[in-house]
C-alpha angles and dihedrals in degrees: 000000000000100000093173092059091047092053090045093053093045092053088051088057088059087060092048091048091050090053094046093051089060089079098060087041090060091044087054091052093046092052093040095243092149099168090053090043088056092052093048092048093051091051091049093053094045092048096045092049094046090045097048094044093045097048096038094105119052115222117253091236116045094177115129127173134190094286092054090042093059094042093048091048093051094045092046094055091045092049094046089050094050091049095041091057094061096078091058091052096041093049090047093238092122110012096183109082093208090056091044090050090050090052092047096047087047087054100045093044089048092236098130098205110141140199092202117106092198135017101175094096097045120124115259093239095051092044088051092052091047093055092037090062086066092054091047094049096039096078096023139266096243095043085059091049090050091047097050105030133054113262136171098265096206092059103032089078087075089061093047093050092048092052105034120089123243142059092272126033121188143163119264090199129028096261123062092213091055090047091053091049092050091050091050092046090055090043094052091044091053090048094050091047093053092048090054092047093049092049090052088054090057105266118143113251093251092052092045093053098045093043089050091052089054094043100046090044087048088230110127107214107149125202094218132057089234090059119203090332090080092063127083123269090251091056090048090052090053090051092049090053094049094043089055093045093052093051087063122095105265088223086076092063092049089055092049094047090051092049096251101130092154093061091045098052093040090073109111094202093061094050092052091044096056093036092054091045097057097037091051092046091052092049093047090045091055091046098051091040091054090044090056094241088127124012095198114083092206094051091044090058091042095056095038089050090050092050094045094049091043095055096036090054089039090232095131100208116148137200095178134020099261089185085080094054124103117285093252091059094046090048091051090049092049093051091046091051091053092054094045128175137321125297113260092033131105091251125102135214131088090309127236093252093058091046089053093048093047093049095045091047091050089050089052091051091051090051090048091059089057097037108028095176095050115106110218127180131191113248131199127174090357093301130102114252114235117253092237090057093050090050092048090051090051092049090047090055092052091048091046094052093044092051091046094051093047092048093050090052092054097043088049087071088078086066098225121152120288099255093047092050097047098037092048089060092041091050095050100040089049091043092236103129107207122062129164134291114013091001095047122130091283095040137075145204098253096110095058120105123251090254092054091045090053091051091047090048088053090049092050091053091042092050095046093048091040096244102276101086091047095045092046090047092055093045107104091213091064091069098046118103 
């Protein structure tokens, strides 16, 4: 284990954090929130000084392998969360550090579950930081570090693989640093485009910026108690479009930019993603229309599509309280939330690519029972999936289920009802945010015990990093020489 390189990268993260906190500091100055500005400024100075001093000397050995990559990724997200919670405490917005840490981890992991019972009276700068954590965590902390700071390209791929979502992570261009830059350029371009579209629909600039952070990061923190339901239908349509776009593998946009539409539209995952989205929205629209929840067919489809896109991309925004919808609609939304978005997107969940591989592998196994001599392989996008990938997806499913069950058992100690207990774990491990019952679209996580909050924080981090980095990090053997 290269401990020197681990320390070096973590100190670099202090510098990154100091730079990121400058934005809420400027917002505090603009809105004349001088007490908060002072808190942000003090944090900026401390983090920059610690970061510059700590990373001044480069380690003699910059070699990192997969083990270091997983460990650094887990440590980086934990450190960023511990540091990111400090502004909430210092400004007095969330005095309890455990609650502040829950809110911060929920922000960075783009979960969107909150312990706050009201956000309407929150200061502009703190609200900005809260939604900005979604944007930072959406593409990834270490991907940002790779994009803006010099790294040893041959080894930084281990960091990118450990942090990026999906069963297979590769470079879209030869150099990892260039790949990270391209991803962030696309990410920034989508963010700016949504801000402009929301302003055109009549949203104030501040609302447009903060909501775009939450949408593009597929996080779901809203800046008003009414959520997205308080905005116009036009604004909601814009949010639907950008939630859906950010649930797509960003490689698709790279192909489109480089005029390779054939490669972009040949990706199986994207076809199933959009097909499932519209079919599910139509079924739920019919269900809530026939149940009398909404008497207008067009509005029924609009709100059902919003809910479907929101849970599929694990954004967690809401226009209506779907916890009051018929059981069929709630069950559909729960299943969609477990599957999640595409690999290589900012969305969470199990991922469509993994679901496709699991289903096709299961089909092959059934065929094998009937035809033992037949040789069947799993195919995606017209290419055979490597056996190691199929095995890793199966292993991930086992770890996912085991983590889910263990978390449910511990959270059950709070003695809440069944749907609250189960969906709170599902909502955090899949980085969705809202569940059902107490943690529904209009609820929050404030009533949970500190033990349950710690478990749910672990689930949020494990879900965002797709289990392996966190599980490898807590494994004692990882740290032995």
